[in-house]
C-alpha positions as CSV (number, residue, x, y, z in Angstrom):
1,M,-32.8,57.4,-31.4
2,F,-34.5,54.3,-32.8
3,F,-34.6,52.3,-29.6
4,R,-36.4,55.2,-27.8
5,T,-39.4,54.6,-30.0
6,L,-42.1,52.1,-29.0
7,S,-41.4,49.9,-32.0
8,G,-37.7,50.0,-31.5
9,R,-38.0,49.0,-27.8
10,F,-40.4,46.2,-28.8
11,L,-37.9,45.0,-31.4
12,L,-35.1,45.0,-28.8
13,L,-37.2,43.1,-26.3
14,T,-38.2,40.6,-28.9
15,L,-34.6,39.9,-29.8
16,I,-33.6,39.6,-26.2
17,F,-36.4,37.2,-25.4
18,V,-36.0,35.1,-28.5
19,L,-32.2,34.8,-27.9
20,L,-32.9,33.8,-24.3
21,A,-35.2,31.1,-25.5
22,E,-32.6,30.0,-28.0
23,V,-30.0,29.7,-25.2
24,L,-32.4,27.6,-23.2
25,V,-32.7,25.3,-26.2
26,F,-29.0,25.5,-27.2
27,V,-27.5,24.2,-24.0
28,P,-29.6,21.0,-23.7
29,A,-29.1,20.4,-27.4
30,I,-25.3,20.6,-27.0
31,A,-25.5,18.2,-24.0
32,R,-27.7,15.7,-26.0
33,F,-25.3,15.9,-29.0
34,R,-22.3,15.2,-26.8
35,E,-24.0,12.2,-25.1
36,D,-25.0,10.7,-28.5
37,Y,-21.4,11.2,-29.7
38,L,-19.9,9.5,-26.7
39,L,-22.3,6.6,-26.8
40,T,-21.4,6.1,-30.5
41,R,-17.8,5.9,-29.5
42,L,-18.6,3.3,-26.8
43,E,-20.6,1.3,-29.3
44,R,-17.7,1.4,-31.9
45,A,-15.2,0.4,-29.2
46,Q,-17.4,-2.5,-28.1
47,I,-17.7,-3.7,-31.7
48,A,-13.9,-3.5,-32.1
49,A,-13.4,-5.4,-28.8
50,L,-15.9,-8.1,-29.8
51,A,-14.2,-8.5,-33.2
52,L,-10.9,-9.2,-31.3
53,L,-12.6,-11.6,-28.9
54,A,-14.3,-13.4,-31.8
55,S,-10.9,-14.1,-33.3
56,D,-9.5,-15.3,-30.0
57,G,-7.0,-12.5,-30.2
58,Q,-5.5,-13.7,-33.4
59,I,-5.3,-10.4,-35.3
60,S,-2.3,-8.3,-36.3
61,D,-1.2,-5.2,-34.6
62,K,-2.0,-3.2,-37.7
63,L,-5.6,-4.5,-37.7
64,A,-5.9,-3.7,-34.0
65,E,-4.7,-0.1,-34.7
66,E,-7.3,0.2,-37.4
67,L,-10.0,-1.0,-35.1
68,L,-9.0,1.5,-32.5
69,A,-8.8,4.3,-35.1
70,T,-12.2,3.4,-36.4
71,A,-13.6,3.5,-32.9
72,G,-11.7,6.8,-32.2
73,V,-10.3,5.6,-28.9
74,Y,-6.8,4.7,-27.5
75,N,-7.9,1.6,-25.5
76,V,-10.9,-0.5,-24.7
77,V,-11.5,-2.2,-21.3
78,L,-14.4,-4.7,-20.9
79,R,-15.6,-6.0,-17.6
80,R,-17.2,-9.5,-18.1
81,D,-17.9,-11.9,-15.3
82,A,-16.5,-9.6,-12.8
83,V,-13.2,-9.7,-14.6
84,R,-11.7,-6.4,-16.0
85,E,-9.9,-7.1,-19.2
86,L,-7.9,-4.7,-21.4
87,V,-9.1,-5.9,-24.8
88,L,-7.5,-3.3,-27.2
89,S,-4.7,-1.0,-26.4
90,S,-2.4,1.7,-28.0
91,P,-0.1,4.3,-26.6
92,V,-1.9,7.1,-24.8
93,P,-0.3,10.6,-25.3
94,G,-1.0,11.7,-21.8
95,P,-3.0,11.2,-18.6
96,A,-6.8,11.5,-18.6
97,V,-7.9,14.8,-17.2
98,A,-11.5,13.8,-16.7
99,T,-13.7,10.8,-16.3
100,Y,-17.3,10.7,-17.6
101,D,-19.7,8.0,-16.4
102,L,-22.6,7.8,-18.9
103,R,-24.5,5.2,-16.9
104,D,-26.3,7.6,-14.6
105,S,-25.9,11.2,-16.0
106,Q,-28.1,13.9,-14.5
107,P,-29.4,16.7,-16.9
108,L,-27.5,19.5,-15.2
109,T,-24.3,17.5,-15.1
110,M,-24.7,16.7,-18.8
111,M,-25.2,20.4,-19.7
112,R,-22.2,21.4,-17.6
113,D,-20.0,18.7,-19.2
114,G,-21.3,19.6,-22.6
115,L,-20.2,23.3,-22.2
116,A,-16.9,22.1,-20.8
117,S,-16.3,19.9,-23.8
118,L,-17.2,22.7,-26.2
119,F,-14.3,24.9,-24.8
120,A,-11.8,22.1,-24.0
121,P,-8.2,22.8,-24.9
122,D,-6.2,20.9,-27.5
123,G,-4.9,17.5,-26.6
124,T,-7.4,16.8,-23.8
125,I,-7.6,13.1,-22.9
126,V,-10.8,11.8,-21.2
127,R,-12.0,8.5,-19.9
128,L,-15.5,7.2,-20.7
129,I,-17.4,4.6,-18.7
130,G,-20.7,3.1,-19.9
131,D,-22.9,0.1,-20.2
132,P,-22.3,-2.3,-23.1
133,V,-25.1,-2.6,-25.6
134,Q,-27.0,-5.8,-25.8
135,E,-25.8,-6.6,-22.3
136,A,-22.5,-7.8,-23.7
137,G,-20.7,-7.5,-20.4
138,L,-20.9,-5.5,-17.2
139,L,-19.1,-2.4,-18.2
140,I,-17.1,-0.8,-21.0
141,E,-14.4,1.8,-20.5
142,V,-12.4,3.7,-23.1
143,T,-9.8,6.4,-23.2
144,M,-10.0,8.9,-26.1
145,N,-8.9,12.3,-27.3
146,A,-11.5,15.0,-26.8
147,D,-10.5,17.1,-29.8
148,P,-12.8,15.4,-32.3
149,L,-15.6,15.7,-29.8
150,R,-14.9,19.4,-29.4
151,D,-14.7,20.0,-33.1
152,S,-18.0,18.2,-33.7
153,L,-19.7,20.1,-30.9
154,R,-18.4,23.4,-32.3
155,D,-19.6,22.5,-35.8
156,Y,-23.0,21.5,-34.4
157,A,-23.2,24.7,-32.3
158,R,-22.5,26.9,-35.4
159,R,-25.3,25.2,-37.3
160,I,-27.7,25.7,-34.4
161,L,-26.7,29.3,-34.0
162,L,-27.1,30.0,-37.7
163,I,-30.5,28.4,-37.8
164,S,-31.6,30.0,-34.6
165,G,-30.3,33.4,-35.8
166,M,-32.3,33.1,-39.0
167,I,-35.4,32.1,-36.9
168,T,-34.8,35.0,-34.5
169,L,-34.5,37.6,-37.3
170,A,-37.6,36.2,-39.0
171,I,-39.7,36.3,-35.8
172,A,-38.4,39.7,-34.9
173,A,-39.2,41.1,-38.3
174,L,-42.7,39.6,-38.2
175,L,-43.3,40.9,-34.7
176,F,-41.8,44.3,-35.5
177,G,-44.1,44.7,-38.6
178,S,-47.1,43.5,-36.6
179,V,-46.5,46.0,-33.8
180,R,-46.0,48.8,-36.2
181,Y,-49.2,48.0,-38.0
182,L,-51.4,47.1,-35.1
183,I,-50.2,49.4,-32.4
184,V,-47.7,52.1,-33.5
185,R,-49.6,53.2,-36.6
186,P,-52.9,53.7,-34.7
187,I,-51.0,55.6,-31.9
188,R,-49.4,57.8,-34.5
189,G,-52.8,58.4,-36.0
190,V,-54.1,59.5,-32.6
191,M,-51.1,61.8,-32.1
192,A,-51.7,63.3,-35.5
193,S,-55.3,63.9,-34.7
194,M,-54.4,65.5,-31.4
195,S,-51.9,67.8,-33.1
196,A,-54.4,68.8,-35.8
197,Y,-57.1,69.4,-33.2
198,A,-54.7,71.6,-31.1
199,K,-54.2,73.9,-34.1
200,A,-57.9,74.7,-34.4
201,P,-59.9,73.2,-31.4
202,E,-63.0,75.1,-32.4
203,D,-63.2,73.2,-35.7
204,A,-65.5,70.2,-35.2
205,R,-64.1,68.5,-38.3
206,R,-60.8,67.9,-36.5
207,I,-62.4,65.8,-33.8
208,I,-61.0,62.2,-34.0
209,A,-63.3,59.5,-35.4
210,P,-62.6,56.2,-33.7
211,A,-61.6,53.6,-36.2
212,S,-59.2,51.2,-34.5
213,R,-60.2,47.5,-34.2
214,V,-58.0,47.0,-31.2
215,T,-60.2,47.2,-28.1
216,E,-57.9,49.2,-25.9
217,L,-56.9,51.7,-28.7
218,R,-60.5,52.1,-29.7
219,A,-61.4,52.9,-26.1
220,A,-58.6,55.5,-26.0
221,E,-59.9,57.0,-29.3
222,E,-63.4,57.2,-28.0
223,A,-62.2,58.8,-24.7
224,L,-60.2,61.4,-26.8
225,Q,-63.3,62.0,-29.0
226,H,-65.5,62.7,-26.0
227,M,-62.8,65.0,-24.5
228,Q,-62.4,66.9,-27.8
229,E,-66.2,67.3,-28.1
230,D,-66.6,68.6,-24.6
231,L,-63.6,70.9,-25.1
232,T,-65.0,72.2,-28.4
233,A,-68.4,72.8,-26.8
234,A,-66.7,74.6,-23.8
235,L,-64.7,76.8,-26.1
236,R,-67.8,77.7,-28.0
237,Q,-69.6,78.5,-24.8
238,K,-66.7,80.5,-23.5
239,E,-66.6,82.5,-26.8
240,R,-70.3,83.2,-26.5
241,L,-70.0,84.2,-22.9
242,A,-67.1,86.5,-23.8
243,Q,-69.2,88.1,-26.5
244,L,-72.1,88.4,-24.1
245,G,-69.9,89.8,-21.4
246,G,-68.6,92.4,-23.7
247,A,-72.1,93.3,-24.7
248,V,-73.2,93.5,-21.1
249,A,-70.3,95.7,-20.2
250,R,-71.1,98.1,-23.0
251,I,-74.8,98.1,-22.0
252,S,-73.9,98.6,-18.3
253,H,-71.6,101.6,-19.2
254,D,-74.4,103.3,-21.1
255,L,-77.0,102.4,-18.6
256,R,-74.8,103.8,-15.8
257,N,-74.7,107.2,-17.5
258,I,-78.5,107.1,-18.0
259,L,-79.1,106.2,-14.4
260,A,-76.7,108.9,-13.2
261,T,-78.9,111.5,-15.1
262,A,-82.0,110.0,-13.6
263,S,-80.4,110.2,-10.1
264,L,-79.8,114.0,-10.6
265,V,-83.5,114.4,-11.6
266,A,-84.6,112.4,-8.6
267,D,-82.5,114.6,-6.3
268,R,-84.4,117.6,-7.5
269,M,-87.7,115.9,-7.0
270,E,-87.0,115.7,-3.3
271,G,-87.6,119.5,-3.1
272,S,-91.1,119.2,-4.6
273,S,-94.0,120.5,-2.5
274,D,-96.1,117.6,-3.6
275,P,-96.3,115.2,-0.6
276,A,-96.7,112.1,-2.8
277,V,-93.6,113.1,-4.8
278,T,-91.7,113.8,-1.5
279,R,-92.5,110.3,-0.2
280,A,-91.6,108.6,-3.5
281,A,-88.3,110.4,-4.2
282,P,-86.2,108.5,-1.5
283,K,-87.4,105.2,-2.8
284,L,-86.6,106.2,-6.3
285,L,-83.1,107.3,-5.3
286,N,-82.5,104.1,-3.4
287,S,-83.5,102.1,-6.5
288,L,-81.4,104.2,-8.8
289,S,-78.4,103.9,-6.4
290,R,-78.7,100.1,-6.4
291,A,-78.9,100.0,-10.2
292,V,-75.8,102.3,-10.5
293,N,-73.9,100.0,-8.1
294,L,-74.9,96.9,-10.0
295,C,-73.6,98.5,-13.3
296,E,-70.4,99.6,-11.7
297,A,-69.8,96.1,-10.2
298,T,-70.6,94.5,-13.5
299,L,-68.1,96.7,-15.3
300,A,-65.4,96.1,-12.7
301,F,-65.9,92.3,-12.7
302,G,-66.0,92.1,-16.4
303,K,-62.6,93.8,-16.9
304,A,-61.0,92.7,-13.6
305,E,-57.7,91.0,-14.2
306,E,-56.1,91.1,-10.8
307,P,-52.3,91.5,-11.0
308,P,-50.2,88.8,-9.3
309,P,-49.6,89.6,-5.6
310,R,-46.5,91.6,-4.8
311,L,-45.2,89.7,-1.8
312,T,-43.8,91.7,1.1
313,Q,-43.2,91.0,4.7
314,F,-45.4,93.1,7.0
315,T,-46.9,93.0,10.5
316,L,-50.5,92.1,10.4
317,R,-51.9,93.9,13.5
318,P,-51.4,97.5,12.3
319,M,-53.2,96.7,9.0
320,V,-56.1,95.2,10.9
321,E,-56.2,98.3,13.2
322,D,-56.4,100.6,10.2
323,L,-59.2,98.5,8.7
324,V,-61.2,98.5,12.0
325,D,-60.8,102.3,12.4
326,S,-62.1,102.8,8.9
327,E,-65.1,100.6,9.6
328,R,-65.9,102.5,12.9
329,L,-66.0,105.8,10.9
330,A,-68.2,104.3,8.3
331,C,-70.6,103.0,10.9
332,A,-74.1,104.7,10.9
333,G,-74.3,108.1,12.6
334,G,-70.8,107.7,14.3
335,D,-72.6,105.9,17.1
336,C,-71.8,102.3,15.9
337,P,-73.9,99.5,17.5
338,V,-71.3,97.0,16.3
339,E,-68.3,96.3,18.5
340,L,-65.1,95.7,16.4
341,L,-62.6,93.5,18.2
342,I,-59.0,92.5,17.4
343,D,-57.2,89.4,18.5
344,V,-54.0,89.5,16.5
345,P,-50.6,89.0,18.1
346,P,-48.5,92.2,17.8
347,T,-45.5,90.3,16.4
348,L,-47.3,88.2,13.9
349,T,-45.9,88.9,10.4
350,L,-47.3,87.9,7.0
351,R,-45.6,87.6,3.7
352,A,-48.3,88.6,1.2
353,D,-49.6,91.5,-0.9
354,H,-50.6,94.2,1.7
355,E,-53.3,95.8,-0.4
356,Q,-54.9,92.6,-1.6
357,I,-55.1,91.2,2.0
358,F,-56.5,94.5,3.1
359,R,-59.2,94.3,0.5
360,V,-60.1,90.7,1.4
361,L,-60.4,91.4,5.2
362,G,-62.1,94.7,4.5
363,N,-64.8,92.9,2.5
364,L,-65.4,90.3,5.2
365,V,-65.5,92.9,8.1
366,R,-67.7,95.3,6.1
367,N,-70.2,92.5,5.2
368,A,-70.4,91.4,8.8
369,R,-70.9,95.0,10.1
370,Q,-73.6,95.8,7.6
371,A,-75.4,92.5,8.4
372,I,-75.5,93.3,12.1
373,E,-76.5,97.0,11.4
374,A,-79.4,95.7,9.3
375,T,-80.9,93.9,12.3
376,G,-80.9,97.1,14.4
377,K,-79.4,95.1,17.3
378,P,-76.0,95.4,18.8
379,G,-73.4,92.8,17.9
380,S,-69.7,92.3,17.5
381,V,-67.2,91.5,14.7
382,E,-63.8,89.9,15.7
383,V,-60.7,89.6,13.6
384,S,-58.2,87.0,15.0
385,A,-55.1,85.4,13.7
386,R,-52.8,82.6,14.6
387,D,-49.5,81.4,13.1
388,L,-49.2,77.6,12.6
389,D,-46.3,75.5,11.4
390,D,-47.2,75.7,7.8
391,A,-49.7,78.5,7.4
392,T,-51.2,81.6,9.0
393,I,-54.9,81.3,9.9
394,I,-57.0,84.5,10.0
395,R,-60.6,84.3,11.2
396,V,-63.5,86.9,10.9
397,I,-66.3,86.1,13.3
398,D,-69.5,88.0,13.8
399,T,-72.6,87.6,16.0
400,G,-75.0,88.6,13.2
401,P,-78.1,86.8,11.9
402,G,-76.1,84.4,9.6
403,L,-76.3,84.1,5.8
404,P,-79.5,83.3,4.0
405,A,-79.7,79.8,2.6
406,R,-79.5,81.0,-1.0
407,A,-76.4,83.0,-0.2
408,K,-74.6,80.0,1.4
409,E,-75.4,77.8,-1.6
410,N,-73.9,80.3,-4.1
411,L,-71.4,82.0,-1.8
412,F,-68.5,82.2,-4.3
413,A,-70.6,82.4,-7.5
414,A,-70.7,85.8,-9.3
415,F,-74.0,87.7,-9.1
416,Q,-75.6,84.8,-7.1
417,G,-74.2,84.9,-3.6
418,G,-75.2,88.3,-2.5
419,A,-76.4,88.3,1.1
420,R,-77.4,91.9,1.4
421,K,-80.3,93.5,-0.4
422,G,-79.0,95.4,-3.4
423,G,-75.7,93.6,-3.3
424,T,-74.1,92.1,-6.4
425,G,-72.5,89.0,-4.9
426,L,-69.1,89.9,-6.3
427,G,-67.3,90.8,-3.1
428,L,-66.6,87.3,-1.9
429,V,-65.9,86.1,-5.4
430,I,-63.1,88.6,-5.8
431,A,-61.9,88.0,-2.3
432,A,-61.6,84.3,-2.9
433,E,-59.8,84.9,-6.1
434,L,-57.2,87.2,-4.4
435,V,-56.6,84.5,-1.7
436,R,-56.1,81.8,-4.3
437,G,-53.5,84.1,-6.0
438,H,-51.6,83.7,-2.7
439,G,-51.8,79.9,-2.8
440,G,-54.4,80.0,0.0
441,R,-58.1,79.5,0.4
442,L,-61.1,81.3,1.9
443,D,-63.7,79.0,3.6
444,L,-67.0,79.5,5.3
445,V,-66.7,77.7,8.6
446,R,-70.2,78.2,9.9
447,S,-73.2,80.5,9.5
448,D,-76.2,80.2,11.7
449,A,-78.4,82.1,14.1
450,E,-75.4,82.7,16.4
451,G,-73.3,84.3,13.7
452,T,-70.9,83.7,10.8
453,E,-67.3,82.6,10.7
454,F,-64.9,82.9,7.7
455,C,-61.4,81.4,7.8
456,L,-58.6,82.6,5.6
457,T,-55.6,80.3,5.2
458,L,-52.4,81.6,3.8
459,P,-49.5,79.1,3.5
460,H,-46.1,80.3,4.6
461,G,-44.7,79.4,1.2
462,A,-46.9,82.1,-0.4
């Protein structure tokens, strides 16, 4: 629809405002025309009365009728020397329905009376009161038919409306053309540039070139240009990273096979009778094992596209108990120096993906246990949970040595936030991604010499 467009709405508003301005001019003009018309009638009536007075009343009835007809009134009353005198008179077809005093008319009153006269019915009789010109008496009063006044007002109104309509259309056309040229055309150019860029954002030739002379539109074009340039650069970088990731994945796959063969050879070296070889073999195996783990983690992260969570309602405590039992079995030598504690209400339920939440909590608990084991000192890891009004809060708190500064700075950055020697730094990245898939978040609350605390927030709407 035309009036849903910017130019159409501007045209409509232009017409409305111009017509409103014409109305504000039209009503006072009608009032002024009516006042001039009535004053002219009073002047003519005064001339007719003075003509009669100059002849000492010695005129024929026919001449008196002609004077009244020329003045356009039925009778004329003059007040001179405090005496009210009916100078000219003829039969009045009916009573006067309104009296208008022109001696002290207020603007609002004149406009109201002008509109009333414009729509007066046929045969309306009115009485006029005014001051005689040239101070020829104290007051002049006439009675007249309002039909000629109404007809003159309507004719004048038609002429005003015709002229104002032509002016309105001319102004609207000029403004419409100006808006289309100065505003709509540049906006359409920006839209066309955006559409063309969206079809091939990697093509730098499709980036908009600011050309508008309007300050605001040029600022919009420049902002769009910067955004398109940044997006094109980001797409190029993403493409290069994707290609690099594919190459790294292929290299990691081949390197893993090579390292697996090297690990088999290193296993056999442990049986050598050479003391130097026997001492070096475990270190070589550890290095190869870390290299294999890095290759596997790189491959997993490179092709990891976690499916959306399958939400089910389950009780949280049994899952945490299974996780803790698994960690106790994995603890060094079966005699675990790490105490694993559970503070989860037996009735607390969670609506989430059971396997994904198990992976997240398992990663946090395992990292905490391994960090405490690495110190050679006893410690504890506690899993607690509380149900709030709008979310479930799960905390994993340990008494370990805390995270290194580098790990805290890059905690959720792939290959950078590893806290354990030989770690890849992908565990927490994947865990945070799984939590975000549930609409929640994973936060590091604290990490110092007294231990580390992670907080997992899962909204009830997940």
